[in-house]
SEVO-711412 format. One line per field, with one value per residue: x, y, z of N, C-alpha, C, O in turn. Coordinates in steps of 0.001 Angstrom, whole numbers, plus 500000, padded with zeros to 6 digits. Example, Ala and Ser with C-alpha at 12.3 -4.5 7.8 and 13.67 -1.06 7.14 Angstrom:
2
nx 513190 512850
ny 494310 497750
nz 507800 507080
cax 512300 513670
cay 495500 498940
caz 507800 507140
cx 513200 512900
cy 496700 500030
cz 507800 507870
ox 514236 513409
oy 496681 501138
oz 508465 508039
END
This chain:
205
nx 578507 577311 577242 579966 580802 579283 580234 582933 582641 581693 583885 585850 584614 584753 587533 587945 586593 588171 590372 589774 589933 592378 592366 592532 592683 595431 596172 595794 596898 595141 594539 596281 595223 595011 597704 598253 596538 597636 600085 599425 598952 600356 599156 596535 596885 597969 595782 593951 595286 595383 592665 591854 593320 592126 589612 590147 590908 588393 586933 588365 588060 585297 585054 586458 585038 582628 583027 582912 581259 581016 582575 585548 587118 589983 589890 588360 590081 592282 590975 590399 592973 593468 591590 592597 595068 594025 592574 594678 595889 595226 597045 599907 599411 598914 601403 603044 601997 602589 605388 606065 605037 606171 608590 612094 614410 615273 613163 611116 611979 611889 609141 608217 609233 607773 605097 605280 606034 603736 601984 603189 602772 600023 599797 600910 598991 596827 597953 598207 595493 594560 596043 595066 592414 592804 593571 591257 588883 586185 585016 584748 582702 582551 583528 585544 587327 589830 592402 592259 592410 594900 596490 595979 596963 599743 600100 599567 601762 603673 602534 602720 605521 606240 605893 608100 610038 609262 609820 612588 613222 612404 614358 616845 616678 614751 612408 610042 610063 609421 606769 605551 605883 604154 601688 601511 601408 598913 597309 598010 597012 594375 593500 592956 590348 588968 590432 589751 586939 586602 587823 586960 586357 588669 590543 593009 595239
ny 638540 636061 636383 636486 633910 632335 633233 632454 629702 629099 629785 627995 625628 625824 625694 623045 621797 622526 620945 618449 618664 617957 615267 612705 610448 609415 609052 605764 602559 599705 597359 598448 600018 599505 599614 602287 603628 602870 604087 606687 606962 608673 611144 610804 610420 612889 614544 613500 614086 616934 617453 616642 618529 621000 620450 620355 622985 624168 623114 624198 626891 627168 626590 628726 631073 630538 631223 633942 637091 639125 640593 642343 644883 644343 641516 640563 641130 639469 637040 636948 636533 633905 632503 633108 631764 629194 628802 628760 626342 624021 624291 623951 621358 619923 620297 618901 616311 615752 615908 613669 611723 611723 613051 613671 613229 615858 617389 616518 617414 620166 620477 619732 621846 623964 623296 623118 625721 627180 626064 626877 629597 629623 628727 630973 632954 632029 632343 635108 635779 634706 636261 638845 638482 637859 640311 641740 642056 642789 641265 638719 635941 635054 636743 635711 634382 635218 634043 631670 632445 633662 631459 629722 631267 631178 628418 627958 628919 626920 625108 626514 626899 624298 623385 624418 622864 620395 620845 621125 618536 617251 618089 617465 614825 613044 613503 612168 612135 614740 614756 613004 614584 616721 615402 614609 617132 618080 616431 617396 620006 619399 619110 621577 622698 621253 622026 624679 624539 622890 624232 625338 623079 621567 623475 623997 624433
nz 949057 948251 945462 944930 945674 943908 941422 941654 941879 939341 937727 938667 937929 935175 934853 935628 933563 931370 931711 930680 927971 927012 926976 924803 921974 920208 916676 915507 914283 912994 915572 917411 919359 922149 923008 922395 924132 926601 926355 926813 929443 931343 930629 931476 934205 934926 934372 936273 938695 938607 938521 941066 942471 941787 942768 945487 945843 945428 947616 949780 949240 949565 952319 953480 952633 953753 956335 956420 956612 954858 951964 951120 949028 948779 949384 947303 945111 945684 945594 942869 942043 942925 941336 938857 938725 938952 936557 934826 935328 933670 931472 932341 933199 930848 929674 931452 931198 928499 928506 930085 928536 925912 926091 927033 929800 930461 929475 931113 933647 933227 932843 935370 936845 935719 936330 939148 939756 939089 940962 943305 943096 943340 946012 947297 946740 948238 950747 950915 950820 953287 954995 954499 955318 958027 958958 958947 960877 960644 958656 959627 960496 963057 965879 967425 965876 965261 966224 964778 962016 961953 962594 960446 958398 958932 958697 955994 954671 954715 952940 950534 950126 950141 947553 946241 947386 946325 943624 943710 944499 942226 940428 941618 942423 940929 938161 938779 941555 942061 941138 942958 945191 944542 944615 947356 948478 947599 949100 951580 951374 951242 953813 954692 954635 956642 958830 959134 959360 961609 963682 966171 967521 967831 968483 967368 964664
cax 579087 576754 577660 581374 580910 578724 581179 584103 582224 581612 585265 586505 583956 585305 588871 587813 586198 589279 591326 589398 590214 593653 592175 592161 593394 596198 595865 596344 596657 594302 595172 597220 594499 595379 599047 598160 595899 598592 601148 598942 598630 600741 598166 595360 597298 598080 594410 593353 595922 594958 591246 591812 593875 591101 588528 590618 590773 586991 586539 588978 587402 583998 585178 586896 583992 581556 583392 582905 579927 581082 583892 586090 587807 591196 589586 587932 591215 593060 590186 590681 594306 593316 590871 593507 595999 593242 592244 595939 596382 595209 598187 601038 599036 599144 602875 603560 601598 603338 606796 606223 604569 607082 609803 613233 614613 615372 611799 610340 612405 611365 607717 608025 609484 606671 603927 605533 606052 602386 601387 603764 602034 598655 599963 601120 597726 596084 598582 597813 594065 594448 596678 594107 591251 593204 593702 589997 587880 584810 584474 584620 581379 582687 584586 586598 588064 591159 593475 592191 592891 596366 597153 595839 597926 601058 600109 599531 603107 604307 601970 603253 606962 606399 606040 609481 610770 608948 610548 613985 613310 612313 615619 618009 616515 614183 611120 609016 610106 608650 605363 605121 605757 602915 600525 601499 600965 597492 596730 598233 596092 593023 593115 592728 588922 588586 591133 588940 585588 586603 588708 586407 586263 590025 591336 594386 595310
cay 637238 635012 636608 636146 632458 631778 633525 631618 628324 628981 629841 626731 624575 625956 625181 621616 621342 622691 619873 617280 618919 617327 613844 612281 609266 609663 608159 604425 601565 598603 596464 599130 600918 599234 600120 603732 604075 602681 605091 607984 606875 609886 612179 610512 610664 614347 615026 613091 614847 618305 617465 616608 619778 622027 620067 620783 624446 624484 622810 625192 628194 627118 626666 630048 632076 630229 631836 635367 637702 640064 640652 643695 644980 643516 640118 640273 641101 638252 635940 636911 635916 632449 632021 633266 630633 627975 628584 628483 625011 623057 624377 623171 619969 619414 620295 617827 615042 615604 615642 612294 610779 611618 613840 613068 613642 617294 617898 616223 618309 621485 620423 619754 623218 624822 622948 623477 627157 627646 625621 627765 630886 629377 628754 632346 633712 631624 632931 636538 635853 634502 637441 639950 638171 637928 641709 642378 641465 643101 640295 637422 635592 634909 637665 635008 633619 635827 633072 630679 633054 633836 630150 629245 632070 630623 627050 627969 629234 625627 624513 627238 626619 622883 623173 624659 621642 619340 621146 620789 617082 616845 618394 616863 613347 612624 614166 611412 612577 615984 614415 612457 615719 617434 614628 614745 618493 618135 615786 618362 621112 618882 619202 622978 622922 620719 622818 625875 624149 622277 624973 625514 621773 621127 624602 623937 624349
caz 949408 947410 944123 944892 945683 942656 940351 941845 941563 937905 937165 938975 937098 933842 934915 935613 932213 930442 931910 929887 926565 926649 926930 923439 921513 919003 915553 915673 913265 913505 916528 918283 920227 923539 923272 922349 925385 927665 926164 927257 930891 932014 930399 932333 935617 935123 934455 937543 939773 938565 938865 942506 942950 941658 943675 946844 945846 945600 949004 950644 948971 950189 953773 953842 952476 954683 957589 956283 956472 953759 951272 950854 947740 948764 949345 945922 944216 945963 945091 941426 941856 943096 940146 937718 938714 938771 935136 934134 935633 932558 930573 932821 933283 929518 929479 932269 930577 927255 928831 930551 927500 924769 926315 927688 931214 930531 929283 932303 934709 932902 933060 936790 937284 935276 937144 940525 939859 939134 942211 944326 942985 943947 947455 947735 946675 949439 951922 950915 951174 954731 955665 954392 956164 959442 959320 958697 961781 960282 957738 960259 961001 964499 966333 968116 964890 965018 966346 963667 960750 962085 962539 959056 957599 959089 958200 954526 954156 954503 951704 949367 949928 949904 946144 945874 947791 945369 942413 943965 944455 940832 939763 942232 942568 939619 937916 939452 942927 942085 940985 944244 946099 944227 945115 948794 948860 947394 950286 952685 951192 951432 955204 955076 954890 957937 959860 959314 959802 962946 964568 967524 968171 968194 968991 966827 963208
cx 578604 577197 579150 581539 580390 579642 582408 583811 582230 582993 585976 585896 584502 586737 588883 587505 587344 590294 591040 589698 591482 593530 591695 593014 594147 595792 596551 596070 595818 595128 596101 596534 594930 596735 599034 597573 596897 599727 600742 598513 599132 599766 596966 595673 597432 596697 593825 593951 595464 593468 591107 592330 592809 589920 588878 590537 589333 586551 587084 588329 586050 584091 585590 585733 582761 581745 583363 581453 579860 582460 584278 586756 589126 590937 589114 589086 592079 592302 590342 592052 594228 592643 591775 594466 595236 592961 593514 596363 596287 596437 599400 600698 599287 600660 603446 603236 602406 604792 607004 605798 605590 608409 610935 613348 614612 613997 610973 610725 611878 609859 607394 608213 608334 605433 604097 605539 604649 601708 601904 603026 600621 598755 600165 599813 596830 596649 598201 596352 593890 594998 595656 592885 591630 593352 592336 588917 586479 584189 584228 583167 581349 583840 585736 587490 589468 592317 593498 592780 594396 597070 597106 596804 599331 601174 600185 600874 603853 603849 602567 604682 607238 606567 607431 610326 610497 609705 611997 614165 613214 613578 616768 617897 615997 612872 609980 608934 609310 607166 604803 604950 604490 601688 600396 601002 599498 596762 596880 597236 594656 592538 592757 591268 588534 589230 590296 587610 585557 587465 588203 586250 587651 590904 592764 594306 596651
cy 636173 635166 636217 634607 631832 632011 632632 630172 628112 628937 628500 625550 624612 625427 623649 621098 621449 621573 618704 617461 618240 615797 613426 611064 609643 608686 606827 603565 600442 597651 597122 600078 600758 599800 601661 604310 603956 603719 606450 607990 608144 611083 612016 610821 612143 614989 614746 613912 616308 618462 617497 617953 620892 621719 620503 622321 624853 624256 623848 626554 628253 627288 628056 631074 631785 630862 633378 635888 638685 639968 642102 643702 644215 641993 639724 640189 639845 637026 635818 636270 634398 631876 632115 632115 629323 627731 628386 627042 623990 623096 623650 621690 619288 619297 619098 616477 614765 615219 614199 611256 610618 612355 613061 613613 615154 617920 617672 617115 619730 621558 620453 621173 624124 624563 623389 624974 627718 627269 626505 629132 630761 629417 630157 633170 633338 632288 634415 636649 635691 635700 638614 639688 638321 639348 642467 641761 641703 642087 638915 637163 635408 635793 636991 634191 634167 634811 632050 631234 633259 632499 629588 630003 631485 629201 627037 628278 627899 624965 625174 626830 625109 622564 623467 623475 620526 619592 620811 619276 616561 617102 617573 615342 612767 613357 613497 611786 613879 615716 613855 613600 616525 616727 614708 616116 618744 617564 616712 619491 620661 618942 620644 623263 622446 621507 624057 625536 623668 622973 625005 624188 621359 622221 624540 623811 623743
cz 948419 945978 943928 944813 944411 941486 940432 941498 940044 937247 937443 938161 935679 933809 934895 934228 931228 930531 930934 928433 926112 926618 925531 923105 920256 917889 915749 914442 913831 914414 917482 919276 921701 923870 923287 923637 926536 927580 926725 928729 931608 931831 931339 933782 935898 935234 935790 938714 939786 938865 940364 943088 942890 942586 945113 946924 946112 947053 949967 950502 949664 951723 954237 953760 953319 956020 957553 956193 955330 953113 951033 949501 947726 948687 947932 944969 944475 945467 943578 941170 941961 941833 938883 937608 938440 937285 934280 934299 934522 931647 931107 933012 931951 929235 930220 931626 929320 927522 929299 929538 926385 924993 926978 929133 931371 930398 930545 933503 934498 933156 934556 937361 936935 936128 938596 940771 939956 940467 943351 944332 943562 945471 948015 947731 947866 950681 952054 951339 952689 955491 955630 955288 957675 959933 959215 959562 961371 959332 958379 960708 962499 964975 967058 967179 964595 965117 965187 962381 960813 961966 961103 958140 957681 958479 956656 953883 953865 953225 950487 949100 949788 948424 945625 946232 946790 944048 942578 943919 943019 940008 940295 942335 941220 939429 938658 940961 943060 941987 942304 945274 945845 944775 946639 949239 948610 948597 951476 952577 951447 952879 955624 955401 956267 959058 960188 959930 961241 963969 966008 968252 968648 968769 968545 965296 962838
ox 579416 577504 579526 582306 580993 579830 582876 584640 582704 583232 586623 586599 584694 587125 589720 588069 587500 590994 591966 589719 591640 594489 590580 593932 593540 595165 597726 595140 595790 596228 596687 597206 595178 596903 599726 598037 596987 600254 601595 597813 598389 599580 596466 594859 597060 596467 593249 593227 595187 593050 590330 591808 592631 589301 588011 590144 589067 585881 586376 588084 585699 583314 585123 585491 581948 580790 583737 580553 578773 583378 583432 586941 589391 591669 589455 589120 592553 592911 590410 592241 594852 593094 591692 594659 595760 593090 593433 597136 597177 596836 599920 601596 599822 601120 604255 604102 602858 605353 608006 606138 605854 609285 610746 612486 614016 613678 610224 609857 611477 609356 606436 607463 607941 604791 603185 605118 604372 600952 601148 602716 600106 597934 599649 599581 596158 595907 597914 596006 593152 594454 595435 592390 590851 593280 592291 588094 585612 582965 583593 582500 580314 584980 586778 588313 590193 593130 594549 593571 595092 598115 598097 597383 600017 602173 600830 601111 604575 604636 602893 605026 608323 607269 607890 611233 611412 610178 612600 615147 613850 613834 617573 618913 616730 612266 609055 607855 608611 606374 603694 604031 603825 600777 599289 600282 598880 595757 595972 596664 593813 591341 592318 590980 587841 588642 590149 587189 584637 587807 588953 586033 587793 591888 593656 593415 596945
oy 635467 634169 635684 634089 630895 631129 632114 629493 627094 628152 627942 624617 623570 624776 623034 620102 620596 621277 618064 616473 617972 615108 613759 610700 610153 607655 606759 603816 600250 597218 596434 600853 601741 600412 602273 605326 604863 604165 607267 608892 608671 611901 612985 611400 612613 615859 615639 614367 616862 619487 618289 618434 621633 622635 620963 622876 625755 625101 624323 627264 629262 628025 628522 631831 632673 631038 634034 635178 639044 639347 642960 642650 643496 641271 638647 639310 639233 636077 634706 635554 633685 630853 631282 631552 628439 626606 627903 626545 623147 622065 622783 620848 618179 618325 618355 615608 613639 614339 613574 610078 609497 612277 611930 614356 615679 618870 618548 617513 620407 622578 621101 621624 624967 625504 623958 625451 628599 628062 626845 629711 631686 630040 630486 633981 634196 632738 634905 637523 636456 636091 639278 640607 638849 639611 643686 641004 640897 642039 638050 638056 635569 635627 637605 633400 633618 634723 631635 630558 633047 632395 629042 629427 631314 628843 626153 627954 627794 624345 624501 626455 624702 621622 622834 623104 619782 618642 620255 618784 615573 616418 617044 614647 612096 613795 614167 611750 614090 616365 614209 613596 616963 617350 614860 616248 619535 618105 616808 619903 621472 618841 620890 623997 623157 621648 624437 626160 623976 622396 624727 624167 620851 621943 624986 623163 623570
oz 947821 945326 942884 944001 943889 940648 939418 940892 939540 936330 936556 937774 935051 932838 934234 933774 930354 929562 930435 927699 924921 926270 925129 923840 919314 918131 916107 913674 915046 914071 918318 919955 922399 924924 924100 924156 927363 928600 927070 929189 932436 932732 931910 934501 936973 936074 936411 939599 940850 939403 940896 944094 943857 943127 945856 947950 946906 947645 950854 951476 950276 952330 955276 954700 953571 956777 958525 955743 954878 953647 950780 948888 946762 948011 947445 944108 943518 944975 943054 940187 941175 941318 937981 936531 937761 936801 933151 933481 934410 931106 930404 932991 931922 928637 929663 931524 929111 926868 928951 929645 925951 924132 927426 929602 932312 931112 930976 934280 935444 933627 934977 938227 937742 936596 939197 941825 940769 941027 944262 945374 944190 946144 949083 948628 948438 951554 953146 952134 953308 956524 956643 955941 958469 961134 959377 959047 961707 959202 957776 961230 963147 964541 967287 967638 963766 964196 964698 961723 959820 961323 960618 957219 956673 957855 956091 952719 952873 952509 949509 947979 949373 948056 944674 945487 946440 943424 941661 943364 942651 939017 939528 942332 940493 940407 939117 941552 944052 942670 942706 946093 946783 945321 947156 950229 949323 949058 952301 953586 951829 953152 956748 956346 956994 960130 961349 960904 961999 965001 966944 969464 969761 969455 969267 964745 961656
END
């Protein structure tokens, strides 16, 4: 258990670090530094949003594994899936930032699709993890946690498919509508840790 958490923490920390590599200042002429910085605001916003996304992943990961006494091979493989998507996140983040900085409407819609597709994949990996855990009572720290794991499994489906809805909004309404959807879904995912941690207090997920 400890080795799995430490390894996962290290991978997520690397993913966070990779995000900052896209933060830079383009070449400027004297007196144009301020305008150049303002032009790259979309890059900074994309970095901030993805930083929060990975932070939420870490918090949720911690809350899940805190509720387990051991890990099985299927859990380890699904955990690798979560980490795989997490380390990929800096790439679509850079694509999204570039599209909103210098691209046209078509580029922005394509970037929203790319980012949303990866986020949807992340949501599916979480759903599979919860499904595997819910079917493995031997790994639960509390034998009465069955209803919680089943409820969280169902709840996570909404988070995964919510990204498809955000992508559709980005295509049918505007790319900015997709971005707003992504931000709202990060907030939605941020409640996952408390749902798991406080299950026995509220008896509802």
